[in-house]
N, C-alpha and C positions, 0 to 999 in steps of 0.2 A: 861788277863784274855785273853789268844789268843784265837785266832775262833774255832781250835779246842778241844780247856774245854769248851766253848761258844755251843759248838754243841751237848757232852754229857751230859752238864745242861738241853739242851734243849731237850733232849733225858730221862732224870732222869724225867724231867716235865709229861713225855707223859707216862712213864711205871707208874711212883703216880698216873695221873688223872685214864687210864684205870686198875688199882690196886685197885685203891676208887670203883670204878666203876660208874666213872662219863663221860668218853668214853666204852660205851656197843656195843658190836662185834667187838673193833678196838683191830687188831695183834701191837702190839709192832713196829714198821720198828726198820732194820739191824741202820739205820744211819739217823740224820738228818741233811744238810744242813742250812748252812748260809752264808748270803754274802753282802754287800757292799747293800747298802739303793738302787732301783734303784728310777725312776723319781715318787713322790709326797711320797717319804718314810721319814723317817726322822730317828734320831742318827747314831752308827755308823753301827749295820749290823741289815737284817733283815730275818726273815723267812717264806716264806710258809708255814707251816707243817700244819696249820689250815685247806688252802683249802685242804689238801692231806687227812687228815682224817675229812673231813668233811662226804663225803660220806660211808664210812665204817661204823661211828657215827650215824646218820639218823639225822644228829642235824644242822643247817646252824652253816661256819665257820664261821662266828664271836664268838658264841657261842664257838667253842670249841677253839679258837682267849681265850676269857676269862676265859673259865678254864683253859685252860695253866698257861696265865701272873699271875692268882691268883696261881699260884705253881711255877711257878718264879722268884714274888716280893719278893726283901729282898734277894732269892739269893748271893753267894760272889761275887764279882768283879757288881752287873748290878747295877747301880743306878737305871733305870728306865725300861717298859716295855712298851709303849705306840703300839695300832691297828688301825693300814689304810689299809687304802681301805675294797677290798672287808674280809679284817682279815688275813691280814699279820702282824707279830708280827715284834715290833724295834723295839732293844734294845742300850739304850742307857751307856756305861761299864764306872764304878765308875775309878777318879782322879788314878796315879797306877799304870791303865792298859801298857805303852807303858814301862814301870819297867817291869814287867812279863815277857810282850815280844820279854827284849833286854837280862833278864834271860836267857828264852827257849831258841831262841839260842845262848849262849854261851855254855852255860851247854849242848845244843845237836849237837854242831859241825854242820858237813855241814849234817848230817843225822838230821838236823831243814825239818819235812813239812816229812820224810818218817810216816810209817801208818801202820794203820792195815785194813785200805775198801778195799781192798778183801784178807783178812785171811782167808786162805782154799779154792782155788781157782788152780786149776790146768789147768795151758795152755797151748801149745804146737802150732807153729805156724812152717813154712813152706811158704817158696821166695825162685821166681826167682833165676836164676843166673844175678841179676844183680843191680847194687853196690846201688843207691840212696836203692833199696828193703832191701840190704842185710845193709846198716848204718841207716835209721828207720826198721828195724824190730828191731835189737839190743837196741836200745833206747827203745822203748814200750817193750820187754822186760826186762831191765835195768829197768823204772818207776813199770811197774807193779811193780817187784821184792818187792820193794822199798813198799807197797802198800802191800807189806806180800804173793803177790800171789808166786806161784810154776811156771816156762815160764821156757820151754826148746823150743829148735830152729833148724830145721829144711829146708836142703838147696838140691837146685834138682843138683845142682857141684859151689866149691868152686872157683872165683880166687885166685890162691895163691899172684895176687896181690891187694887183700886190705888185706892184712899182716898188709903192713905199716899204716890203716885207723884202721889199731884196730880195722878188724873184728872176731870174732872168733862164730864159729855157733858149737851148741852141735854132730850135726848132718850128715852125706851124703847123698845126692840117695833118690829116689826117695820114697816115701813112699809108705805102701802095701797096708796103705785105705789112701781117701784122706787124707789131715789136711788144713783148711780152714788157711786165710793171714792175718795176723797182721792189714795190710794196702799195700794195692797198687799204690804205690805212682808214679804219669806219670816220667816214667822212662829220666835221666838225656841227654843232648844230646851230649856231650863233655866228655873229661877225667877231670876228676875231683884232678886227682892223684897228675901232677905238684903242685899244691897251697900247698898240708905237706896236714901233718893230721888234724890237728884244724880247717885249712879256709878249704879244702875238706867238712868236718862233718858239718859244720855251713850251705854250701851251699847246702847241703844236705837237711837238718833237718829244714833249716827257714820257707819256702815254707812250706806253708799246704801240704795234699800231692796230693789233686784235683792240685795247679796247679805247674806249670812249674821252675824248676829248671834258676834262671838270671841264666847272662851268667860269668864271672871269673871276665873282669876287676870289679877292689876298690875291691876285698877281703883282697887285701893282704898288704892297701894300711895305711898309722897310719894316718889316719881322724876319726873327728867326717861322713864323711859321709862315714863310715863304721863301722856296729853296732857291728862286732862284735869286731871290737878295742876298740870306747866304753865301753862292758863292760869287754874287758880286764884289757883297762888302769881305769872302776872305781875299778876295784879288788886292780890293781897298788896303786892305788891310794891311799887307804885302810892300806895297808899293809908301803907304804912310813911314812900316818899320824902316824903311829904307829912306828920305826922306828926314826923317829923328836920325838915324844911327849919321852917316851923312853933321849935323850937328854939332853933336862929339864923340865926328873922329873918328868915326867907328866902319872900314871897309868891310865887304865882306867878305871872308876867306876859307873854307872847310879845310881846318888842322888836324881838326881835334870829332871822332867819334861822337854824333852828339845824340843820345837817349830818346828819339821817340821814331821808338819802334812803327804805331798808325801811319802816320804818313809818308815817313821811308819811304812804309807797304804799300802805301797808293802811292807816290810819285813813281815809285819798281812798277807797278801792276797799270801803267799808263800805256806802254804800245802794244802789252797782250790783249788790252782793253779794245785799245783803239781797230787793229788789227780783225781782234771777234766784232767787234760792228760794222766795218767794212763787208766781212763776211759772208754775214746776217743779217746784211743789207737793214739793220738796229740802233737808229742814231739812241734810241733813249737807252739804250747800255753809257754811252756816251755822258747825258747828263746827267742820272744815280754816280758811275761814277766818280764826278765830279763834286757832286754831293757829298759823295764818300771822303772826298781832298781838301775839299771849305771845312767839313767837320776837325778832323783831323790837324788841320793846321789850325783850326779859332779854337783849337785844345791843349794848341803848341804855345801860339804868337805870345804872352806875357813870362814867357821865358825869357824872350827873344835879348832885349839889351836889359840895359844896368841897372836895378830897382835903388833907390834911395843914394847911401854913399858905396856902393859899390862902383869899381874900377872896371872902366872895361878888360875884357881878359884875353884869350884864344880860344873858351869857349864861347864867348859873343859872339867873334865876326865869324865863328861855323853856323853857332843858330840862322845869323842873320843869313847867311850865303844856301843854307836849305829854306830859310823864311823867300827867297829872292826864286827858287828852285818850284817850292814850291807854286808860287806867284802866277813865272813863267808855263807852268803845266794849265794850268787854273786858265788863263789869256789862249794859250793853245787852242783845249775843247771848246772856251767857246768861242772861239772865231772858226774852229769846223763847222761847228752850227749855227754862222752865220751874226754871234750875237755879241754886242760889244762891249767890253772887259775894262769900265773908266778906271781910272788910277785917283777920282776923290770921287767917295758915294756919300 
């Protein structure tokens, strides 16, 4: 069960409770947010849905949580539901969840994490003639489109140099009516074009919009001190492992659960990160998540292939499938940022 699956399962429980009259006066929400438990929480995931529904239901939050727990007990993929604090629902997932996660990533490919959270929304943004505003707005539009929205972007005037950075806008000129900005980032204070498309886009997108863009030093250095290099290197390593495995006659197949908690957590969180980045118009969230995913994978990569005289086993096939899934998530995230994910680096 992926976080998206769990969110739908909780939503169905809410709909059932409303339909049965257990939550009178409650409107079924469009979505239910699940996330990793915070301090004091338990299990694999948690939701504050009961706290949000308590007011409309005119019931204590813990009572709402009990109503939902009764309808979630025994749901496929859920091993246990526990109530903590004022009414948080904490979920422990059944064994095999990681298998479903890896299968979902490999089946959906680079579109893993795309969804319909913003389906039906039609958004139009307008930005200044400034390179950071152009790149950030473009990526906000990509993220929101990946969540089902229809987005159009216009600009006062397009700088021809932006084409080298992959920037495109739908319309140019002053709109007849004022249009809102997706975000108004702090302008960059130096010419980023000499960095090249990938490094320039990372430099503009990695800081939060209210933060200044750091100087160009280190963005072209191939070392762990350069987060962009680390992310792209991690992706390239996943491809190298697949090539090396093919030479050894090993094919990826996630048959056995793999002890790789940080990596599995990062991969499982990817859809929620993409949705949050789209809703909050914050591409920097995606960049930071890619860094965390890359770090988790690089700490795991040395276990993927047999060492020395070790013979290939089901464990190696499973680790290889997990490595392939990690590469898929890294490539998909970079693609949304408009940055390439080379197979060789």
